[in-house]
C-alpha positions as CSV (number, residue, x, y, z in Angstrom):
1,M,-7.2,0.7,-36.1
2,V,-4.6,1.9,-33.6
3,R,-1.1,2.2,-34.9
4,Q,1.7,2.7,-32.5
5,L,5.3,3.5,-33.1
6,Q,7.6,3.4,-30.0
7,R,11.3,3.9,-30.1
8,A,13.4,3.9,-27.0
9,L,17.1,4.2,-26.1
10,H,17.9,2.6,-22.8
11,H,21.2,3.5,-21.1
12,P,22.5,0.7,-18.9
13,P,24.2,1.5,-15.5
14,H,27.6,3.1,-15.6
15,P,30.4,0.6,-14.9
16,R,31.7,2.8,-12.1
17,F,28.2,2.9,-10.5
18,P,28.3,0.0,-8.0
19,R,25.4,-2.4,-8.5
20,D,25.3,-3.5,-4.9
21,H,24.8,0.1,-3.8
22,G,22.5,1.5,-6.5
23,H,21.2,1.6,-10.0
24,Q,20.7,4.4,-12.5
25,Q,18.7,4.4,-15.7
26,F,18.2,6.9,-18.5
27,H,15.4,6.4,-21.0
28,L,14.9,8.3,-24.3
29,G,11.6,7.4,-26.0
30,R,8.9,8.5,-28.4
31,A,5.3,7.3,-28.5
32,L,3.5,8.1,-31.8
33,G,0.1,6.8,-33.0
34,T,-3.4,7.4,-34.1
35,G,-4.8,7.5,-30.6
36,N,-5.2,4.8,-28.0
37,T,-8.2,3.3,-26.3
38,S,-9.3,0.0,-24.9
39,Q,-10.7,-2.7,-27.2
40,A,-14.1,-2.5,-25.4
41,T,-14.5,1.2,-26.2
42,S,-16.7,0.9,-29.3
43,S,-18.3,4.4,-28.9
44,N,-15.0,6.3,-29.4
45,T,-15.0,8.2,-32.7
46,A,-12.0,9.3,-34.7
47,L,-11.1,12.8,-35.8
48,D,-11.9,12.0,-39.4
49,N,-13.5,8.6,-40.1
50,Y,-12.4,8.7,-43.7
51,N,-8.8,9.5,-42.9
52,L,-7.4,7.8,-39.8
53,Q,-4.0,9.3,-40.5
54,N,-5.5,12.6,-39.4
55,N,-5.4,11.3,-35.8
56,Y,-1.6,10.5,-36.1
57,G,0.6,12.4,-33.6
58,L,2.2,12.3,-30.2
59,Q,0.4,10.2,-27.6
60,S,-0.6,11.3,-24.1
61,Y,2.2,9.1,-22.6
62,D,4.9,10.4,-24.9
63,V,7.6,11.4,-22.3
64,K,10.9,12.0,-24.1
65,F,13.3,11.8,-21.2
66,V,13.1,9.7,-18.0
67,Y,16.0,9.4,-15.5
68,N,15.9,7.2,-12.3
69,V,18.5,6.7,-9.6
70,A,18.0,4.3,-6.8
71,L,20.7,4.1,-4.1
72,Y,21.3,1.8,-1.2
73,Y,23.8,2.9,1.5
74,S,24.5,1.0,4.7
75,P,27.5,2.4,6.7
76,K,30.0,-0.2,7.8
77,F,31.0,1.5,11.1
78,F,29.5,-0.1,14.2
79,E,28.3,-2.8,11.9
80,H,28.2,-5.4,14.7
81,Q,26.5,-2.9,17.1
82,K,28.9,-3.6,20.0
83,G,28.1,-1.6,23.1
84,V,25.5,1.1,23.7
85,L,27.1,3.5,21.2
86,G,27.2,0.7,18.5
87,K,23.5,0.0,19.0
88,V,22.7,3.7,18.4
89,L,25.0,4.4,15.5
90,G,25.1,1.0,13.8
91,G,22.5,-0.8,11.7
92,W,21.4,2.2,9.6
93,T,20.4,1.9,5.9
94,L,19.4,4.8,3.6
95,S,17.6,4.2,0.3
96,P,16.9,7.4,-1.7
97,L,15.1,7.2,-5.0
98,L,15.3,10.1,-7.5
99,T,13.0,10.3,-10.5
100,A,13.2,13.0,-13.1
101,Q,11.4,13.4,-16.5
102,S,10.6,15.9,-19.2
103,G,7.1,17.4,-19.4
104,N,3.9,15.4,-20.2
105,P,2.2,16.1,-23.4
106,F,-1.0,18.2,-23.6
107,A,-3.1,19.7,-26.4
108,P,-4.6,23.2,-26.9
109,T,-8.2,22.1,-27.7
110,Y,-11.6,23.6,-28.7
111,S,-15.3,22.6,-28.6
112,E,-18.1,22.9,-31.2
113,G,-21.7,22.9,-29.9
114,G,-22.2,19.9,-27.6
115,C,-19.0,18.2,-28.7
116,T,-16.0,18.4,-26.5
117,D,-12.5,18.4,-28.0
118,C,-13.9,17.9,-31.5
119,Q,-15.4,19.7,-34.5
120,A,-17.8,18.7,-37.3
121,F,-15.4,16.2,-38.9
122,G,-17.7,13.2,-38.1
123,E,-16.6,12.7,-34.5
124,V,-19.1,13.1,-31.7
125,S,-19.1,13.4,-27.9
126,T,-22.6,13.3,-26.4
127,T,-23.8,12.4,-22.9
128,S,-27.0,10.8,-24.1
129,S,-25.3,8.2,-26.3
130,A,-22.2,7.8,-24.1
131,T,-20.0,8.6,-27.1
132,T,-16.5,10.1,-26.8
133,A,-13.9,11.5,-29.2
134,F,-10.1,11.7,-29.5
135,S,-8.7,15.1,-28.5
136,T,-8.3,17.5,-31.4
137,N,-5.4,19.8,-31.5
138,A,-5.9,23.5,-32.2
139,P,-3.3,24.2,-34.9
140,A,-0.9,27.2,-34.6
141,A,-2.1,30.5,-36.0
142,A,1.1,32.3,-35.2
143,P,4.7,31.5,-34.2
144,Y,4.8,30.0,-30.7
145,T,6.2,32.3,-28.1
146,G,5.2,30.6,-24.9
147,G,8.4,28.9,-23.7
148,G,8.3,26.2,-21.0
149,S,9.1,27.4,-17.4
150,A,7.0,28.3,-14.4
151,H,6.3,32.0,-13.8
152,Y,5.5,32.8,-10.2
153,N,3.3,35.6,-8.9
154,N,1.7,35.9,-12.3
155,A,-1.9,37.1,-12.0
156,G,-2.6,36.3,-15.7
157,T,-3.2,38.6,-18.6
158,T,-6.0,40.0,-20.8
159,G,-5.9,39.8,-24.6
160,I,-8.0,39.2,-27.8
161,V,-9.0,35.6,-28.2
162,N,-11.4,34.7,-31.1
163,G,-12.1,38.4,-31.4
164,V,-13.2,38.8,-27.8
165,T,-11.3,40.5,-25.0
166,T,-10.6,37.6,-22.6
167,A,-8.8,37.3,-19.2
168,V,-6.7,34.2,-19.2
169,G,-4.9,32.7,-16.2
170,T,-6.5,35.1,-13.7
171,T,-8.2,32.7,-11.4
172,N,-5.3,30.4,-10.6
173,P,-5.1,30.5,-6.7
174,T,-1.4,29.6,-6.8
175,G,-0.4,32.6,-9.0
176,I,1.8,30.2,-11.1
177,N,1.6,30.3,-14.9
178,M,3.4,28.3,-17.5
179,F,3.4,31.4,-19.7
180,A,4.5,34.9,-18.9
181,D,1.6,36.2,-21.1
182,P,-1.1,33.5,-21.2
183,A,-3.6,35.5,-23.3
184,S,-1.1,36.1,-26.1
185,V,-0.1,32.4,-26.1
186,L,-3.7,31.2,-26.3
187,A,-4.3,33.6,-29.2
188,E,-1.6,31.9,-31.2
189,F,-3.9,28.9,-31.8
190,R,-7.0,28.4,-34.0
191,K,-9.6,25.8,-34.9
192,C,-8.8,22.9,-37.1
193,I,-10.1,23.5,-40.7
194,L,-11.5,20.6,-42.7
195,G,-9.8,20.4,-46.1
196,F,-7.0,22.7,-45.1
197,D,-5.2,21.1,-42.2
198,G,-3.7,17.7,-42.9
199,N,-3.4,16.6,-39.3
200,C,-5.0,17.8,-36.1
201,G,-4.4,14.7,-33.9
202,G,-2.1,13.9,-31.0
203,Y,-0.7,16.2,-28.4
204,A,1.2,19.3,-29.8
205,M,2.7,20.7,-26.6
206,R,4.5,19.7,-23.4
207,G,4.1,20.7,-19.9
208,L,6.8,21.5,-17.3
209,P,9.6,19.0,-16.4
210,R,9.3,17.4,-13.0
211,W,11.5,15.6,-10.4
212,N,10.9,13.9,-7.1
213,V,12.9,12.3,-4.3
214,D,11.6,9.5,-2.0
215,L,13.6,8.2,0.9
216,G,13.6,5.0,2.9
217,V,15.3,4.8,6.3
218,H,15.8,1.5,8.0
219,K,17.3,0.8,11.5
220,T,18.2,-2.6,12.8
221,V,18.5,-2.9,16.6
222,A,20.3,-5.9,17.8
223,A,19.4,-7.1,21.3
224,F,21.9,-8.2,23.8
225,R,20.9,-11.8,23.3
226,E,21.4,-13.6,20.0
227,G,18.3,-13.9,17.8
228,M,16.5,-11.0,19.4
229,G,16.1,-7.5,18.1
230,A,13.9,-5.1,16.2
231,D,13.6,-3.5,12.7
232,I,12.4,0.1,12.3
233,S,11.4,1.3,8.9
234,I,10.4,4.9,7.9
235,S,9.4,5.8,4.3
236,F,9.3,9.4,3.2
237,T,7.4,10.3,0.0
238,N,8.5,13.6,-1.7
239,V,11.0,14.1,1.1
240,F,11.9,17.7,-0.1
241,N,8.2,18.7,-0.4
242,H,8.9,19.7,-4.0
243,V,5.9,20.9,-6.0
244,V,5.3,18.9,-9.2
245,M,3.4,21.1,-11.7
246,G,0.4,19.9,-13.6
247,N,-0.4,20.7,-17.3
248,P,-2.3,23.9,-18.1
249,A,-5.8,23.9,-19.6
250,M,-6.0,25.6,-23.0
251,T,-9.4,25.9,-24.7
252,V,-9.5,28.1,-27.8
253,T,-13.3,28.3,-28.4
254,T,-14.3,28.8,-24.8
255,P,-11.2,30.1,-23.0
256,R,-11.4,29.4,-19.4
257,R,-10.0,32.0,-17.0
258,S,-7.7,29.4,-15.6
259,A,-6.3,28.5,-19.0
260,A,-2.5,28.2,-19.3
261,S,-2.1,28.0,-15.5
262,P,-0.4,24.9,-14.3
263,A,-1.8,24.2,-10.8
264,P,0.4,22.1,-8.6
265,P,-1.2,18.8,-7.7
266,A,-1.7,17.9,-4.0
267,R,1.4,15.7,-3.5
268,R,2.9,16.9,-0.2
269,A,5.6,15.3,1.7
270,T,4.3,12.3,3.7
271,W,5.8,9.5,5.8
272,S,4.9,6.2,7.2
273,S,6.7,3.9,9.7
274,A,6.7,0.3,10.7
275,L,8.2,-1.7,13.6
276,R,9.0,-5.4,13.6
277,L,10.2,-7.4,16.6
278,H,12.0,-10.7,16.2
279,F,13.0,-13.1,18.9
């Protein structure tokens, strides 16, 4: 019942990029399908049980661009660690890792009654029967004007959503919004209409791009006697303490005040160390 179409373009390492010192990889891919779930999930319902094609669209893991660079650098000076100065300046190895990607998909959704992310198309989502449903996109009601960049010190805006004056993006404690005017962007979407909309499945929008750098530092200390020494390793996660934005929440029928506000996930710079003695 699940159809997947995946196409990827893999770019091999550049010939001038030394393999013994690093590796780079660029990936261009698309993930399309009618929804994905485990084989044991028998209680998941489709958007339209009489037309599974209505579920067809971008998948939650459809990331168009991914770029990775892994480097390994070990200076050759003082390689043999002769003398006190050699033992201090020699034996170092740096291993940075850069990952960058385009934004993750997300969908402007809506709810009907007790059903989350669905409407009266035959799909259900109830706590009592432990049923779930695929996410249903809210189609566009007007040309999209949102863009795709972080807006700082943005307290949110107020606009007419579903005929009701609603404050959107006003309770985000970080003051960061993906849209300069969150209320206007949310008003550009509507409910999926049975018999009118041919497809409401998949994920229609993308969040903000992201990048991160991790770093490994290794120091080998050679003792004055052969066969004796120590290895010191320090691993830094998110070494630049760079904020990676999450996707905004956009619900048309019950607009949350935090809608369209990408909150940065709690991924601060951390480090760990290890010491190994050999003799």
